[in-house]
DRENKOLZA-156442 format. One record per residue (C-alpha): x, y, z. Coordinates in Angstrom, 1 decimal. Example, Ala and Ser with C-alpha at 12.3 -4.5 7.8 and 13.67 -1.06 7.14 Angstrom:
2
[[12.3; -4.5; 7.8]]
[[13.7; -1.1; 7.1]]
% end
This chain:
605
[[0.0; 0.2; 0.0]]
[[1.8; 3.3; -1.0]]
[[1.8; 6.4; 1.7]]
[[0.2; 9.3; 1.8]]
[[2.6; 12.2; 0.5]]
[[0.2; 15.0; 1.9]]
[[1.8; 18.0; 4.0]]
[[1.4; 21.2; 4.6]]
[[4.1; 23.0; 2.5]]
[[3.1; 26.7; 3.4]]
[[2.8; 25.9; 7.2]]
[[6.4; 24.4; 7.3]]
[[8.0; 26.9; 5.4]]
[[6.4; 29.6; 7.5]]
[[7.6; 28.3; 10.8]]
[[11.0; 27.1; 9.8]]
[[11.8; 30.8; 8.0]]
[[10.3; 32.6; 11.2]]
[[12.1; 30.3; 14.0]]
[[15.8; 29.9; 12.0]]
[[16.3; 33.7; 11.5]]
[[14.9; 34.4; 8.1]]
[[12.1; 36.8; 9.7]]
[[15.3; 39.0; 10.4]]
[[17.0; 38.6; 7.4]]
[[19.5; 36.7; 8.6]]
[[20.2; 34.3; 5.5]]
[[23.3; 32.6; 6.7]]
[[21.8; 31.2; 9.9]]
[[19.1; 30.0; 7.8]]
[[21.4; 28.7; 4.9]]
[[23.4; 26.6; 7.8]]
[[20.1; 25.0; 9.1]]
[[18.9; 24.1; 5.7]]
[[22.2; 22.7; 5.4]]
[[21.5; 20.6; 8.8]]
[[18.0; 19.5; 7.8]]
[[19.3; 18.1; 4.3]]
[[22.0; 16.4; 6.4]]
[[19.4; 14.4; 8.7]]
[[17.1; 14.1; 5.5]]
[[19.7; 12.5; 3.9]]
[[20.7; 10.1; 6.6]]
[[17.0; 9.0; 7.3]]
[[15.9; 8.5; 3.7]]
[[19.0; 6.9; 2.7]]
[[20.1; 9.5; -0.1]]
[[23.6; 10.2; 1.7]]
[[26.7; 10.9; 0.1]]
[[28.2; 8.0; 1.4]]
[[31.1; 7.3; 4.0]]
[[34.8; 7.5; 3.6]]
[[37.3; 9.4; 1.8]]
[[36.2; 9.2; -1.7]]
[[33.0; 11.0; -2.5]]
[[29.9; 9.0; -3.6]]
[[27.3; 10.9; -5.3]]
[[23.5; 10.2; -3.9]]
[[21.1; 8.4; -5.8]]
[[18.6; 10.8; -8.3]]
[[15.5; 11.6; -6.7]]
[[12.9; 10.1; -9.1]]
[[9.1; 9.5; -9.0]]
[[10.0; 5.9; -8.7]]
[[11.9; 5.9; -5.2]]
[[9.8; 8.4; -3.6]]
[[8.4; 6.4; -0.8]]
[[8.0; 8.9; 2.1]]
[[7.2; 12.7; 2.6]]
[[10.7; 13.2; 3.9]]
[[11.9; 12.7; 0.1]]
[[9.8; 15.7; -1.0]]
[[11.3; 17.7; 2.0]]
[[14.5; 16.8; 1.0]]
[[14.0; 18.4; -2.2]]
[[12.1; 21.1; -0.8]]
[[15.0; 22.2; 1.8]]
[[17.8; 21.8; -1.1]]
[[15.7; 24.5; -3.0]]
[[15.4; 26.7; 0.3]]
[[19.1; 26.2; 0.5]]
[[19.9; 27.7; -3.1]]
[[17.5; 30.4; -2.2]]
[[19.3; 31.5; 1.1]]
[[22.3; 31.5; -0.9]]
[[20.9; 33.8; -3.6]]
[[19.4; 36.0; -1.3]]
[[22.7; 36.5; 1.1]]
[[24.6; 37.2; -2.3]]
[[22.0; 39.7; -3.2]]
[[22.4; 41.5; 0.1]]
[[26.4; 41.5; -0.8]]
[[25.9; 43.6; -4.1]]
[[24.5; 46.8; -2.8]]
[[28.1; 46.8; -0.5]]
[[31.0; 48.9; -1.9]]
[[33.4; 45.8; -1.0]]
[[31.6; 43.2; -3.0]]
[[33.3; 40.7; -5.0]]
[[33.0; 41.3; -9.1]]
[[31.6; 37.9; -9.6]]
[[28.8; 38.5; -6.7]]
[[25.8; 39.1; -9.4]]
[[26.9; 36.1; -11.4]]
[[26.7; 33.8; -8.5]]
[[23.7; 34.9; -7.4]]
[[21.7; 33.9; -10.8]]
[[23.5; 30.7; -10.7]]
[[22.1; 29.8; -7.4]]
[[18.7; 31.2; -8.2]]
[[18.8; 29.0; -11.5]]
[[19.6; 25.9; -9.4]]
[[16.6; 26.7; -7.2]]
[[14.5; 26.9; -10.1]]
[[15.7; 23.7; -11.4]]
[[15.0; 21.9; -8.0]]
[[11.7; 23.3; -7.9]]
[[10.9; 22.3; -11.3]]
[[11.8; 18.6; -10.5]]
[[9.6; 18.9; -7.1]]
[[6.6; 20.0; -8.8]]
[[7.0; 17.5; -11.7]]
[[7.5; 14.6; -9.3]]
[[4.4; 15.9; -7.3]]
[[2.4; 16.3; -10.4]]
[[3.1; 12.6; -11.4]]
[[2.2; 11.3; -7.9]]
[[-0.8; 13.5; -7.3]]
[[-3.2; 10.5; -6.5]]
[[-0.8; 9.9; -3.5]]
[[-1.6; 13.1; -2.1]]
[[-4.0; 16.2; -1.8]]
[[-4.9; 18.7; -4.2]]
[[-4.0; 21.4; -1.6]]
[[-0.6; 19.9; -1.3]]
[[-0.3; 20.2; -4.9]]
[[-1.4; 23.4; -5.1]]
[[0.7; 24.9; -2.4]]
[[4.0; 22.9; -4.4]]
[[2.7; 24.6; -7.4]]
[[2.8; 28.1; -5.6]]
[[6.3; 27.7; -4.3]]
[[7.5; 26.6; -7.7]]
[[5.9; 29.8; -9.1]]
[[7.6; 31.9; -6.3]]
[[11.1; 30.5; -7.2]]
[[10.3; 31.3; -10.9]]
[[9.1; 34.7; -10.0]]
[[12.5; 35.4; -8.4]]
[[14.6; 34.0; -11.2]]
[[12.8; 36.4; -13.7]]
[[12.4; 39.6; -11.8]]
[[16.3; 39.0; -11.1]]
[[16.9; 38.9; -14.9]]
[[14.4; 41.6; -15.6]]
[[12.3; 40.0; -17.5]]
[[8.9; 41.8; -16.1]]
[[6.4; 40.4; -18.1]]
[[7.0; 37.0; -17.3]]
[[7.4; 37.4; -13.8]]
[[4.4; 39.5; -13.6]]
[[2.8; 36.1; -15.3]]
[[4.2; 34.0; -12.7]]
[[3.5; 36.3; -9.8]]
[[-0.3; 36.7; -10.9]]
[[-0.7; 33.1; -11.0]]
[[0.9; 32.5; -7.4]]
[[-1.3; 35.1; -6.1]]
[[-4.7; 33.7; -7.9]]
[[-3.9; 30.3; -6.5]]
[[-3.2; 32.1; -3.0]]
[[-6.5; 33.9; -3.0]]
[[-8.2; 30.6; -3.4]]
[[-6.6; 29.0; -0.5]]
[[-7.5; 32.0; 1.6]]
[[-11.1; 31.9; 0.6]]
[[-11.3; 28.3; 1.2]]
[[-9.3; 28.0; 4.1]]
[[-10.7; 25.5; 6.6]]
[[-10.2; 27.8; 9.5]]
[[-8.4; 31.1; 9.9]]
[[-4.9; 30.1; 10.6]]
[[-4.8; 28.5; 7.2]]
[[-6.6; 32.0; 5.6]]
[[-3.7; 33.9; 7.8]]
[[-0.9; 31.7; 6.5]]
[[-2.5; 32.4; 2.8]]
[[-2.5; 36.1; 3.2]]
[[0.9; 36.4; 4.8]]
[[2.6; 34.7; 1.5]]
[[0.2; 36.8; -0.5]]
[[1.9; 40.1; 1.3]]
[[5.5; 38.8; 0.5]]
[[5.4; 39.7; -3.0]]
[[3.3; 42.4; -3.6]]
[[5.9; 45.0; -4.1]]
[[7.4; 42.7; -6.8]]
[[3.7; 43.0; -8.6]]
[[4.0; 46.6; -8.4]]
[[7.3; 47.3; -9.6]]
[[7.0; 44.8; -12.6]]
[[3.5; 46.9; -13.5]]
[[6.0; 50.0; -13.1]]
[[8.5; 48.8; -15.2]]
[[5.8; 47.7; -17.7]]
[[4.5; 51.2; -17.7]]
[[1.6; 50.7; -16.0]]
[[0.1; 53.7; -14.6]]
[[-2.1; 52.1; -12.1]]
[[0.7; 50.2; -10.9]]
[[-0.7; 50.7; -7.2]]
[[-3.7; 49.1; -8.0]]
[[-2.5; 45.2; -7.4]]
[[-5.8; 43.7; -7.8]]
[[-6.2; 45.3; -11.2]]
[[-2.6; 44.8; -12.6]]
[[-3.6; 41.1; -11.6]]
[[-7.1; 41.0; -13.2]]
[[-5.6; 42.0; -16.6]]
[[-3.2; 38.6; -16.7]]
[[-5.8; 36.5; -18.1]]
[[-5.9; 32.7; -17.9]]
[[-3.8; 31.6; -21.0]]
[[-1.0; 33.6; -19.7]]
[[-1.2; 32.1; -16.7]]
[[-1.3; 28.4; -18.3]]
[[1.5; 29.2; -19.9]]
[[3.6; 30.0; -16.8]]
[[2.3; 27.0; -15.0]]
[[0.2; 24.6; -17.4]]
[[-2.4; 23.1; -15.9]]
[[-3.4; 25.8; -13.7]]
[[-7.1; 25.6; -14.3]]
[[-7.3; 21.8; -13.3]]
[[-5.5; 22.9; -10.0]]
[[-8.2; 25.3; -9.1]]
[[-11.0; 23.1; -10.3]]
[[-9.5; 20.3; -7.9]]
[[-9.1; 22.8; -5.1]]
[[-12.5; 24.1; -5.3]]
[[-13.9; 20.5; -5.4]]
[[-11.8; 19.4; -2.3]]
[[-13.0; 22.6; -0.1]]
[[-16.4; 22.3; -1.0]]
[[-16.4; 18.7; 0.4]]
[[-14.9; 19.8; 3.3]]
[[-17.1; 22.9; 4.0]]
[[-19.4; 19.9; 5.1]]
[[-17.1; 19.1; 8.2]]
[[-18.4; 20.8; 11.6]]
[[-16.0; 22.6; 14.4]]
[[-14.2; 24.9; 11.9]]
[[-11.9; 27.0; 13.6]]
[[-12.3; 30.5; 12.6]]
[[-11.5; 33.7; 14.1]]
[[-14.2; 36.1; 14.5]]
[[-13.8; 39.6; 12.8]]
[[-12.1; 42.1; 15.3]]
[[-12.7; 45.5; 15.5]]
[[-11.4; 48.3; 17.7]]
[[-13.5; 51.4; 18.2]]
[[-15.0; 50.8; 14.9]]
[[-11.7; 49.9; 12.9]]
[[-11.1; 46.6; 11.6]]
[[-8.1; 45.2; 12.9]]
[[-6.0; 43.1; 10.3]]
[[-4.5; 39.9; 11.6]]
[[-2.5; 39.3; 8.8]]
[[0.2; 36.9; 10.5]]
[[-0.6; 33.3; 10.8]]
[[1.1; 32.8; 14.2]]
[[-1.1; 36.0; 15.8]]
[[-4.2; 34.4; 14.2]]
[[-3.3; 31.0; 15.9]]
[[-3.0; 32.3; 19.3]]
[[-5.9; 34.7; 18.7]]
[[-8.0; 31.5; 18.0]]
[[-6.9; 30.2; 21.4]]
[[-7.9; 33.3; 23.0]]
[[-11.3; 33.6; 21.4]]
[[-11.9; 29.9; 22.9]]
[[-10.4; 30.6; 26.4]]
[[-12.7; 33.7; 26.7]]
[[-15.6; 31.5; 25.1]]
[[-15.0; 29.0; 28.0]]
[[-15.0; 31.7; 30.8]]
[[-18.4; 33.1; 29.5]]
[[-19.9; 29.8; 29.6]]
[[-18.8; 29.0; 32.8]]
[[-20.2; 32.3; 34.2]]
[[-23.7; 31.7; 32.6]]
[[-23.5; 28.5; 34.3]]
[[-22.9; 30.0; 37.7]]
[[-19.2; 29.0; 38.0]]
[[-17.7; 32.8; 37.8]]
[[-15.5; 32.2; 40.8]]
[[-13.1; 30.0; 39.5]]
[[-9.7; 31.4; 38.6]]
[[-8.3; 28.8; 36.6]]
[[-10.6; 29.8; 33.5]]
[[-9.1; 33.6; 33.8]]
[[-5.5; 32.7; 34.5]]
[[-5.8; 30.5; 31.1]]
[[-7.2; 33.6; 29.3]]
[[-4.3; 36.1; 30.6]]
[[-1.9; 33.2; 30.1]]
[[-2.6; 33.1; 26.3]]
[[-3.1; 36.6; 26.1]]
[[0.5; 37.0; 27.2]]
[[1.5; 35.3; 24.8]]
[[-0.3; 36.6; 22.0]]
[[1.2; 40.1; 23.1]]
[[5.0; 38.6; 23.0]]
[[4.1; 37.1; 19.4]]
[[2.8; 40.7; 18.2]]
[[5.7; 42.6; 19.7]]
[[8.1; 40.2; 18.2]]
[[6.6; 40.8; 14.7]]
[[6.6; 44.7; 15.2]]
[[10.0; 44.6; 16.2]]
[[11.3; 42.1; 13.5]]
[[9.9; 44.7; 11.0]]
[[10.9; 47.8; 12.3]]
[[14.5; 46.2; 12.5]]
[[14.4; 44.9; 8.8]]
[[15.1; 48.1; 7.4]]
[[12.1; 48.4; 4.9]]
[[9.8; 50.8; 6.4]]
[[10.2; 53.6; 3.8]]
[[7.9; 51.9; 1.0]]
[[4.3; 52.6; 1.3]]
[[3.4; 48.8; 1.7]]
[[5.9; 48.7; 4.6]]
[[4.3; 51.5; 6.4]]
[[0.9; 50.2; 6.1]]
[[2.3; 46.7; 7.5]]
[[3.8; 48.8; 10.2]]
[[0.6; 50.4; 10.9]]
[[-1.4; 47.5; 11.1]]
[[1.3; 45.2; 13.3]]
[[1.3; 48.4; 15.7]]
[[-2.7; 48.3; 16.0]]
[[-2.7; 44.6; 16.2]]
[[0.0; 44.7; 19.1]]
[[-2.2; 47.7; 21.3]]
[[-5.4; 45.7; 20.7]]
[[-3.8; 42.6; 22.4]]
[[-2.4; 44.8; 24.9]]
[[-5.7; 46.2; 25.4]]
[[-7.4; 42.7; 25.5]]
[[-5.1; 41.8; 27.9]]
[[-5.1; 44.7; 30.7]]
[[-9.0; 44.8; 30.5]]
[[-9.5; 41.0; 31.1]]
[[-6.6; 41.6; 33.7]]
[[-8.8; 44.3; 35.6]]
[[-12.0; 41.9; 35.1]]
[[-10.0; 39.1; 36.8]]
[[-8.8; 41.4; 39.9]]
[[-12.4; 42.9; 40.2]]
[[-13.3; 39.5; 40.6]]
[[-11.1; 38.5; 43.2]]
[[-12.4; 41.5; 45.4]]
[[-15.8; 40.2; 44.9]]
[[-14.4; 36.7; 46.2]]
[[-12.6; 38.3; 49.0]]
[[-13.1; 36.8; 52.7]]
[[-16.2; 38.9; 53.4]]
[[-15.3; 41.8; 55.6]]
[[-18.9; 42.0; 57.2]]
[[-18.0; 39.3; 59.7]]
[[-15.7; 41.5; 61.5]]
[[-16.5; 44.9; 59.8]]
[[-20.2; 46.7; 59.8]]
[[-21.5; 47.4; 56.5]]
[[-22.5; 50.8; 57.7]]
[[-19.4; 52.8; 57.4]]
[[-20.4; 55.5; 59.9]]
[[-19.9; 52.6; 62.8]]
[[-16.1; 52.7; 63.7]]
[[-16.3; 49.9; 66.6]]
[[-15.4; 46.6; 65.5]]
[[-16.6; 43.7; 67.7]]
[[-14.5; 40.8; 68.4]]
[[-11.9; 42.5; 70.5]]
[[-8.2; 43.1; 69.3]]
[[-8.8; 39.9; 67.1]]
[[-11.7; 41.5; 65.0]]
[[-9.7; 44.5; 64.4]]
[[-7.0; 43.0; 63.3]]
[[-9.1; 40.8; 60.7]]
[[-10.9; 43.9; 59.5]]
[[-7.7; 45.8; 58.7]]
[[-6.1; 42.9; 56.9]]
[[-9.0; 42.8; 54.9]]
[[-9.4; 46.4; 53.8]]
[[-5.6; 46.1; 53.0]]
[[-6.0; 43.3; 50.6]]
[[-8.8; 45.0; 48.8]]
[[-6.8; 48.3; 48.7]]
[[-4.1; 46.3; 47.1]]
[[-6.2; 44.5; 44.6]]
[[-7.7; 48.3; 43.7]]
[[-3.8; 49.3; 43.3]]
[[-3.2; 46.7; 40.9]]
[[-6.7; 47.8; 38.9]]
[[-5.7; 51.3; 38.8]]
[[-2.0; 50.2; 37.3]]
[[-3.4; 48.4; 34.6]]
[[-6.1; 51.4; 33.9]]
[[-2.9; 53.7; 34.0]]
[[-1.4; 51.4; 31.2]]
[[-4.8; 51.2; 29.4]]
[[-4.8; 55.3; 29.1]]
[[-1.0; 55.4; 28.2]]
[[-1.9; 53.3; 24.7]]
[[-1.6; 55.3; 21.7]]
[[-4.8; 53.3; 20.2]]
[[-6.7; 54.7; 23.2]]
[[-5.4; 58.3; 23.2]]
[[-6.4; 58.6; 19.4]]
[[-10.1; 57.4; 20.0]]
[[-12.0; 59.9; 21.8]]
[[-14.7; 57.6; 23.0]]
[[-12.3; 55.0; 24.1]]
[[-10.5; 57.7; 26.3]]
[[-13.1; 59.4; 27.9]]
[[-14.4; 55.8; 29.1]]
[[-11.1; 54.7; 30.4]]
[[-10.6; 58.3; 32.4]]
[[-13.9; 57.6; 33.8]]
[[-12.9; 54.2; 34.9]]
[[-10.0; 55.5; 36.5]]
[[-11.6; 58.1; 38.4]]
[[-14.3; 55.5; 39.8]]
[[-11.4; 53.3; 40.7]]
[[-9.2; 55.9; 42.4]]
[[-12.4; 57.1; 44.1]]
[[-13.3; 53.5; 45.4]]
[[-10.0; 52.8; 46.6]]
[[-9.5; 56.5; 48.6]]
[[-12.6; 55.2; 50.3]]
[[-11.8; 52.1; 51.4]]
[[-8.4; 53.4; 52.5]]
[[-10.0; 56.4; 54.2]]
[[-12.3; 53.6; 56.3]]
[[-9.0; 52.0; 57.0]]
[[-7.7; 55.2; 58.7]]
[[-10.8; 55.5; 60.6]]
[[-11.0; 51.7; 62.2]]
[[-7.2; 51.6; 62.6]]
[[-5.8; 51.0; 66.3]]
[[-4.1; 54.1; 66.2]]
[[-6.8; 55.9; 63.7]]
[[-5.8; 59.1; 61.6]]
[[-9.2; 61.1; 61.2]]
[[-7.4; 64.0; 59.4]]
[[-5.9; 61.6; 56.9]]
[[-9.6; 60.2; 56.3]]
[[-11.2; 63.5; 55.9]]
[[-8.5; 64.6; 53.2]]
[[-8.9; 60.9; 51.2]]
[[-12.5; 61.3; 51.4]]
[[-12.6; 65.0; 50.1]]
[[-10.7; 63.7; 47.3]]
[[-12.8; 60.8; 46.9]]
[[-15.8; 63.0; 46.3]]
[[-13.8; 65.3; 43.6]]
[[-13.2; 62.0; 41.9]]
[[-16.8; 60.6; 41.7]]
[[-17.8; 63.8; 40.2]]
[[-15.3; 63.4; 37.4]]
[[-16.3; 59.8; 36.9]]
[[-20.0; 60.9; 36.8]]
[[-19.2; 63.6; 34.3]]
[[-17.0; 61.3; 32.4]]
[[-19.3; 58.4; 32.1]]
[[-22.9; 59.8; 31.9]]
[[-22.7; 63.4; 31.2]]
[[-20.4; 63.3; 28.3]]
[[-21.7; 64.2; 24.8]]
[[-19.4; 61.7; 23.4]]
[[-20.4; 58.1; 23.0]]
[[-18.2; 55.8; 25.3]]
[[-16.8; 52.9; 23.0]]
[[-14.9; 49.6; 24.2]]
[[-16.5; 49.3; 27.7]]
[[-14.0; 47.7; 29.9]]
[[-16.4; 47.3; 33.1]]
[[-19.9; 48.5; 32.9]]
[[-20.4; 50.6; 35.9]]
[[-24.0; 51.7; 36.2]]
[[-25.0; 55.5; 37.6]]
[[-26.8; 53.9; 40.7]]
[[-23.3; 52.2; 41.5]]
[[-21.6; 55.8; 41.4]]
[[-24.6; 57.6; 43.4]]
[[-24.2; 54.5; 46.1]]
[[-20.6; 55.3; 46.4]]
[[-21.0; 59.0; 46.6]]
[[-23.5; 58.7; 49.4]]
[[-21.2; 56.4; 51.6]]
[[-18.4; 58.8; 51.1]]
[[-20.5; 61.5; 52.3]]
[[-21.9; 59.9; 55.3]]
[[-18.2; 58.6; 56.1]]
[[-16.8; 61.7; 55.9]]
[[-19.5; 63.3; 58.2]]
[[-18.7; 60.8; 60.7]]
[[-14.7; 61.3; 60.3]]
[[-15.1; 65.1; 60.4]]
[[-17.4; 64.4; 64.1]]
[[-14.7; 62.0; 65.0]]
[[-11.9; 64.3; 64.4]]
[[-13.4; 67.7; 66.3]]
[[-14.3; 65.3; 69.1]]
[[-11.1; 64.0; 69.6]]
[[-8.8; 65.6; 72.8]]
[[-5.2; 65.3; 72.5]]
[[-3.7; 65.1; 76.3]]
[[-1.0; 66.9; 76.9]]
[[2.6; 65.4; 77.8]]
[[3.6; 64.5; 81.3]]
[[5.1; 67.8; 82.8]]
[[3.8; 69.6; 79.6]]
[[4.0; 73.2; 81.7]]
[[6.4; 72.5; 84.9]]
[[9.0; 74.4; 83.0]]
[[7.7; 77.6; 84.3]]
[[8.6; 76.9; 87.9]]
[[12.1; 76.8; 87.0]]
[[12.2; 80.0; 85.0]]
[[12.9; 83.7; 86.3]]
[[11.0; 86.1; 84.7]]
[[13.0; 89.0; 83.2]]
[[11.5; 91.7; 85.3]]
[[14.1; 94.3; 84.5]]
[[13.8; 93.8; 80.8]]
[[10.0; 93.9; 81.2]]
[[10.2; 97.2; 83.1]]
[[12.2; 98.4; 80.4]]
[[9.9; 97.7; 77.5]]
[[7.2; 99.2; 79.7]]
[[9.0; 102.2; 80.2]]
[[9.2; 102.6; 83.8]]
[[12.9; 102.0; 84.1]]
[[15.7; 103.2; 81.8]]
[[18.1; 100.7; 80.0]]
[[21.4; 100.5; 81.7]]
[[24.5; 99.8; 78.9]]
[[26.7; 97.3; 80.1]]
[[29.9; 96.3; 78.1]]
[[29.7; 93.0; 76.4]]
[[32.8; 91.5; 78.3]]
[[30.7; 92.4; 81.7]]
[[27.7; 90.4; 80.5]]
[[29.6; 87.6; 79.5]]
[[31.4; 87.6; 83.0]]
[[28.5; 88.1; 84.7]]
[[27.0; 84.9; 82.8]]
[[29.8; 82.7; 83.6]]
[[30.7; 83.4; 86.9]]
[[27.8; 81.4; 88.4]]
[[28.5; 78.8; 86.2]]
[[32.5; 78.8; 87.2]]
[[31.7; 79.3; 90.9]]
[[29.5; 76.0; 90.6]]
[[32.2; 74.3; 88.6]]
[[34.7; 75.2; 91.1]]
[[32.4; 74.6; 94.3]]
[[32.6; 70.7; 93.1]]
[[36.2; 70.6; 92.4]]
[[38.6; 69.6; 95.1]]
[[41.7; 71.9; 94.3]]
[[45.3; 70.0; 94.9]]
[[48.1; 72.2; 95.7]]
[[50.4; 72.6; 92.8]]
[[54.2; 71.5; 93.3]]
[[56.6; 74.3; 93.1]]
[[58.4; 75.1; 90.2]]
[[62.2; 74.6; 89.6]]
[[62.7; 78.4; 89.4]]
[[61.1; 78.7; 92.7]]
[[63.1; 76.0; 94.3]]
[[66.1; 77.4; 92.5]]
[[65.6; 81.0; 92.1]]
[[67.6; 83.3; 93.8]]
[[67.3; 85.9; 96.5]]
[[66.2; 89.4; 96.0]]
[[69.5; 90.7; 95.2]]
[[69.6; 88.4; 92.0]]
[[71.9; 85.8; 93.4]]
[[72.3; 82.7; 91.7]]
[[70.6; 79.5; 93.0]]
[[72.7; 77.4; 94.9]]
[[74.0; 73.9; 93.5]]
[[72.5; 70.4; 94.6]]
[[74.2; 68.7; 97.5]]
[[75.8; 71.3; 99.0]]
[[76.9; 73.3; 95.9]]
[[79.4; 70.5; 94.4]]
[[77.0; 70.3; 91.1]]
[[76.1; 73.3; 89.2]]
[[79.6; 75.3; 90.1]]
[[80.7; 77.4; 87.5]]
% end
């Protein structure tokens, strides 16, 4: 029984090129990868060059000795290695120190790639009964791509345009008949790769409407495409018939239309579409659990945030790779950059909005504070003694931390360029930020009031700010003339009114407690007056009843220092100082010399 030779060619090429450096333009790395891949495939299939010192030419691959899919992949990666050689040499042609034969070597590698791709397509055409029509069509698309590269480099504009038109037609059919959104995005990704070549060929042929790619391709008739690829009509009919049968199958994984504030978000990368399908499924599972009364489970939300984080990383890498490619000057590259930037910001918006919802759900599922803290915010006394107070303080602290996380996510939402550009989205996010800040200030003020060492002044200050933020949230969410778009969390007017009334009640109670609070004086606060003499002389002088007596500064200093010196000298015990040598040896009144020691034997002159 013959083995099935079907495999996804475009999917395999997209993944290999993305992983091994071709997305960043690193042709040298991709060429080494293709060489290693060919070495492994030759060892597995038995088409090796032999062992030993002498070279043994591997057997020629024909339709008779193709037994496995890996035989076809052997030819496929041989073409890829030749193309990597050609593109790396093309990158050298623009440098001043490039060898003189670089252009010739580039065309040589392109001719080799075209020869191998022709062999691959002819073998697959003969063995078409052992593979699906989609596999044959994808190999035909790959063959036309290689042929278009060769004719384009040889400046054969008409022939290159015919090859590109046939390639685009087949990819368009694959995109329309895709079984899921990933295959559709994969076809669109390969369509976008050669749009610039179509415009350039039309420009070289003198077409005034070279910017209209669809119009240029429409002018290439089926007869011209048949010359580029014989049997293209049968391929199209077979593909349509095969996809029509597959449409009966249920459970197609399609991505819903993505819009952000009325603007369509184009997800043209297959990897982004694949991960967004997983995001869509995870969000759908969470909604089903919520409808079934299981909305308190955190596993579903963690799964959504994990997949959204992965999607954000993929979108960011695509955007960075496109910016680093150095092709941002063309019109197509500019539009691609805008599309990737909008897709990346939309994914970040989804990530942050679902993180906010998860944190608010955690606030609702927090251990109820009513067990220790009364629902009436005007009551500051906590039942249960010290343990009850500690429990209430701990619960309120946890709620405040969750609102800090919510405010951090809302701040990141507000800083997105897509949010700032859309007026309806920006006003809605600002209103949510004001509402959450007001709620956080209310809980923080309540924590100040019930704390073992309360601070009613801080609570009053927080509540005055919370009142202003509540009015700001009301104006942004309900009194604005601009329609709110992309609502993250639905906040009702009654919710804000209830929060405002609670803030007023707590503010009034905190002010009463603040004014009723008596601060006791420290111990011995007023005892200092018992030890300080009143400056009566100076007071009499100031009253005009006595004239001021001017004394020198030195006398004032002496008078001020004398009592202290007297007290110190009174405490010290004076010792008799030893007489000096001059006093013992000093002469008499007439200035006689002192006598020497030991009866005058020493010191005689």
